[in-house]
C-alpha positions in Angstrom: 42.7 3.9 19.1 39.7 1.6 19.5 36.5 2.7 21.3 35.4 -0.5 23.7 32.4 1.1 25.6 29.3 1.5 23.8 27.3 3.7 26.4 24.8 6.1 24.9 26.7 8.1 22.5 29.8 5.7 21.6 32.6 6.5 19.2 32.9 4.2 16.4 35.5 1.2 16.8 38.5 3.2 15.5 39.4 6.8 14.9 39.7 6.1 11.1 36.0 4.9 11.2 35.1 8.4 12.9 37.0 10.3 10.1 35.3 8.4 7.6 31.8 8.8 9.1 32.4 12.5 9.3 33.4 12.6 5.7 30.4 10.6 4.6 28.2 12.9 6.5 29.6 15.9 4.6 28.9 14.1 1.5 25.4 13.2 2.3 24.8 16.9 3.5 26.1 18.2 0.2 23.7 15.8 -1.7 20.8 16.7 0.1 21.1 20.4 1.3 23.2 21.8 -1.7 22.7 19.6 -4.8 18.9 18.2 -4.3 17.5 22.1 -4.5 19.1 22.0 -8.1 17.9 18.6 -9.2 14.6 19.6 -7.9 14.6 22.8 -10.0 15.5 20.8 -13.1 13.0 18.1 -12.4 10.2 20.7 -11.9 11.4 22.2 -15.2 10.8 18.9 -16.9 7.4 18.5 -15.5 6.5 22.0 -16.4 7.7 21.6 -20.1 5.4 18.5 -20.1 2.4 20.6 -19.2 2.2 18.6 -15.7 0.9 20.5 -12.6 3.0 21.2 -9.7 1.4 18.3 -7.8 1.3 14.9 -9.6 0.1 11.3 -8.9 2.1 8.0 -9.6 0.8 7.6 -13.0 1.8 11.1 -13.9 5.2 10.6 -12.7 5.7 7.3 -14.5 5.3 9.2 -17.9 7.9 11.8 -16.7 10.3 9.3 -15.5 12.1 8.4 -18.6 13.0 12.0 -19.3 13.8 12.7 -15.7 16.3 9.5 -15.7 17.9 10.7 -18.8 19.3 13.8 -16.9 23.0 13.6 -16.0 22.5 15.5 -13.0 19.7 13.4 -11.6 21.8 10.0 -12.4 24.8 11.7 -10.7 22.7 12.6 -7.7 21.3 9.0 -7.5 24.9 7.5 -7.7 26.2 9.8 -4.9 23.4 9.2 -2.8 23.5 5.3 -3.1 27.4 5.2 -3.0 27.8 7.3 0.2 25.3 5.0 2.0 27.0 1.9 0.8 30.7 3.1 1.8 29.4 4.3 5.2 27.8 0.8 6.0 30.6 -1.3 4.7 33.3 0.7 6.5 31.5 0.2 9.8 30.6 -3.6 9.2 34.3 -4.3 8.3 35.6 -2.7 11.6 33.2 -4.4 13.8 33.7 -7.7 12.2 37.4 -7.6 12.5 36.8 -7.8 16.3 33.5 -9.7 16.2 34.5 -12.0 19.2 34.9 -8.9 21.6 31.6 -7.1 20.4 29.5 -10.2 20.6 31.0 -10.8 24.0 29.7 -7.5 25.0 26.0 -8.1 24.1 26.3 -11.5 25.9 28.0 -9.7 29.0 25.3 -7.3 29.0 22.5 -10.2 29.1 24.4 -11.6 32.1 24.6 -8.3 34.0 21.0 -7.1 33.4 18.9 -10.4 32.9 15.3 -10.3 32.7 15.1 -7.3 30.4 15.6 -8.8 27.2 12.8 -11.0 26.0 13.1 -13.4 23.2 12.4 -17.0 21.9 15.4 -18.8 20.2 13.0 -20.4 17.9 11.2 -17.1 16.8 10.7 -17.1 13.0 11.6 -13.7 11.2 9.4 -13.1 8.2 11.0 -13.1 5.0 9.8 -9.2 4.7 11.9 -8.5 7.4 15.2 -9.9 5.9 15.5 -6.9 3.3 18.9 -5.1 3.4 16.9 -2.0 4.6 18.8 1.2 3.5 21.5 -0.9 1.8 22.8 -2.2 5.2 24.6 -5.4 4.5 22.4 -8.2 6.0 19.6 -5.9 7.2 18.5 -5.5 10.8 18.3 -9.2 11.3 21.4 -10.9 9.5 24.3 -10.1 11.4 24.7 -10.2 15.2 26.5 -6.9 15.2 23.8 -5.2 13.2 22.9 -3.0 16.1 26.3 -1.4 16.3 26.6 -0.8 12.7 23.0 0.6 12.6 23.9 3.4 15.4 26.7 4.8 13.6 25.3 4.4 9.9 22.1 6.3 11.1 24.1 9.1 12.5 25.3 9.7 9.0 21.9 9.2 7.6 20.5 11.9 9.9 23.3 14.2 8.5 24.5 14.8 12.2 21.2 16.0 13.3 20.6 12.9 15.8 24.0 12.8 17.3 22.6 13.1 20.8 19.3 11.5 20.0 17.6 15.0 19.3 15.2 13.6 16.8 14.3 10.6 19.2 13.8 13.3 21.9 11.5 15.4 19.8 9.4 12.3 18.8 8.8 11.6 22.6 8.0 15.4 23.1 5.5 15.0 20.3 3.6 12.1 21.6 -0.1 12.4 22.5 -0.7 11.2 26.0 -3.7 9.9 27.8 -6.1 12.9 29.0 -6.2 11.6 32.6 -2.5 11.7 32.9 -2.2 8.2 33.9 1.0 6.7 32.2 2.0 3.5 33.7 3.0 1.3 30.7 4.4 2.6 27.4 5.0 0.6 24.3 7.9 1.8 21.6 6.8 -0.4 18.5 9.4 -0.9 16.2 12.0 0.3 18.7 15.1 -0.8 16.5 18.0 0.0 18.7 16.0 1.6 21.5 16.8 5.3 21.1 13.1 6.3 21.7 12.6 3.6 24.5 15.4 5.1 26.8 14.1 8.5 26.0 10.5 7.3 27.0 11.9 6.0 30.3 13.9 9.1 31.0 11.0 11.1 30.5 8.5 8.9 32.3 10.7 7.4 34.9 7.7 6.1 36.7 6.3 4.1 33.9 7.1 0.5 32.5 8.6 1.0 29.0 8.7 -1.8 26.6 10.6 -1.7 23.2 9.4 -4.3 20.5 11.1 -5.2 17.3 11.4 -8.0 14.9 15.1 -7.8 14.8 17.0 -9.5 17.6 20.3 -8.1 16.8 18.8 -4.6 17.2 17.1 -5.5 20.5 20.4 -6.9 21.8 22.3 -3.8 21.1 19.5 -1.9 22.5 19.5 -4.0 25.7 23.4 -3.3 25.8 23.0 0.4 25.2 20.2 0.7 28.0 22.2 -1.4 30.4 25.4 1.0 29.9 23.1 3.9 30.4 21.5 2.5 33.5 18.0 3.0 32.0 15.7 0.2 33.2 13.5 -0.8 30.0 12.4 -4.0 28.6 13.1 -5.3 25.0 11.1 -8.0 23.3 11.5 -9.8 20.1 7.9 -10.2 18.5 5.8 -9.3 15.4 4.0 -6.0 15.7 0.8 -7.7 14.6 1.5 -10.4 17.4 2.8 -8.6 20.3 1.9 -11.4 23.0 0.8 -8.7 25.6 -2.8 -8.6 27.4 -5.7 -6.6 26.2 -5.8 -2.9 27.4 -2.3 -3.2 29.0 -0.5 0.0 27.8 -1.5 3.6 28.4 0.4 4.8 25.3 2.2 3.5 22.1 4.5 5.0 19.8 5.6 3.9 16.5 8.5 5.9 14.9 9.2 5.1 11.3 7.8 1.7 11.3 5.1 1.4 9.0 6.9 2.5 5.8 9.1 -0.6 6.5 6.6 -3.2 6.6 4.5 -4.7 3.8 1.1 -3.2 3.1 -0.9 -6.4 4.1 0.4 -6.0 7.7 -1.0 -2.3 8.1 -4.3 -3.5 9.2 -3.2 -6.3 11.5 -0.8 -4.1 13.3 -3.1 -1.3 13.7 -5.8 -3.6 15.3 -3.2 -4.9 17.7 -2.3 -1.6 18.7 -5.8 -0.7 19.4 -6.2 -4.2 21.4 -3.3 -3.6 23.5 -4.1 0.1 24.5 -6.4 0.5 27.4 -9.6 2.6 26.9 -8.5 6.2 26.6 -5.1 5.1 25.9 -3.3 7.0 23.1 -1.4 6.2 19.9 1.4 8.1 18.2 2.7 7.3 14.6 5.4 9.3 13.1 6.3 8.3 9.7 6.4 9.5 6.1 3.6 11.5 4.7 0.7 9.8 3.1 -0.7 11.1 0.1 -1.7 10.0 -3.6 0.0 13.2 -4.8 3.3 14.9 -4.4 5.6 17.3 -6.2 7.6 15.9 -9.1 10.9 16.1 -7.3 9.5 14.4 -4.2 8.5 11.5 -6.6 11.8 11.3 -8.0 13.3 10.8 -4.5 10.5 8.4 -3.4 11.1 6.1 -6.4 14.8 6.4 -5.9 14.6 5.2 -2.3 12.2 2.3 -3.4 14.6 1.2 -6.3 17.8 2.0 -5.3 18.0 2.3 -1.3 16.1 -0.7 -0.6 12.9 0.8 0.7 10.7 -1.8 -0.8 7.5 -0.9 1.0 7.8 2.8 1.4 6.0 3.6 -1.9 2.7 1.6 -0.7 2.7 3.4 2.7 3.3 6.7 1.1 0.2 6.2 -1.1 -1.9 4.8 1.8 -4.7 6.6 3.7 -3.3 5.6 7.1 -5.5 8.3 9.1 -8.5 6.6 7.6 -7.4 3.1 8.7 -7.2 4.1 12.2 -10.6 5.5 12.2 -12.1 2.4 10.5 -10.6 0.3 12.9 -12.0 2.1 16.1 -9.7 4.9 17.0 -11.1 8.3 17.4 -10.0 11.9 17.7 -7.3 11.1 14.7 -5.3 14.1 13.8 -2.2 14.7 11.5 0.4 17.1 12.7 3.8 18.3 11.1 7.0 17.8 12.8 10.4 19.8 12.7 11.5 17.1 9.9 10.0 16.0 6.7 8.0 13.2 8.8 4.2 13.4 9.7 3.0 12.7 13.1 -0.4 11.0 13.4 -2.2 10.9 16.6 -5.4 8.9 17.8 -7.0 7.8 20.9 -8.7 4.5 22.1 -12.3 5.1 22.9 -13.1 4.8 26.4 
């Protein structure tokens, strides 16, 4: 049976897709929750035998990597982690492509039904850095008109069932820093993807004008369709994070959820300066992303290197080793603070002076 209405929490196109996604979720759960702790013990043992401390830097991990990579268990874990991701994406992409005309029609119909809420220039140039097959999704976020549909279901597998009802996005919005004066009239969700945080922001702050901005038009078109079906009045805009095309001092709060580890290092400072520019004095910034440090436990390094090499996360290691809080202070933010979240991600909070 085909499922025709995306809505907030849609089913995959066919029942067989739902079964496939459930299976892939269980495979991923096994690899991460059951198998990885065993792998971590073995990798930690290799480091200890080499006389390494519990926490090491990139050069120290490079010394250990050849021995770690010779482990059959490590190789098997990497194979399973990569394959389950590939199989999940491909099944979804094939199912949506089989009825492409219908699904593309749904996107167009939403734009006709709810005009003035999806903003893009047909001549917009997508930088090459944004055209990677991120997380192994075929075509990435920009290369297929149906990428948003595929992304929604594929990331349900990625989140291991923990975000089936947008629970993680709701927690991100809950963790946001808001202006001390309580004035929240305009909010920006930067790197909004398919708009899960964007719609939660509007539901949490119904009086505010909420914008979601992303470089990937296929993701934004799906975000607009989803928000339209939900009856949530938000704006989506295709633009670069380093050139948002919004006025100075025009937002009260900015949220950037898992944006920075997906962009090249040379864009970090321009994006931060642009966020500072569009925030009004006293406005607040919340960046939720992977932890930053030059030193991690050996098993963490193994996973980080795996992600970069075999899970198409080409920019993640640069952000992971970057002192992001220092950049915020250098550019002009104040009251910069790091907080842990209920996931492995780190919450970095800051305020524009004013």
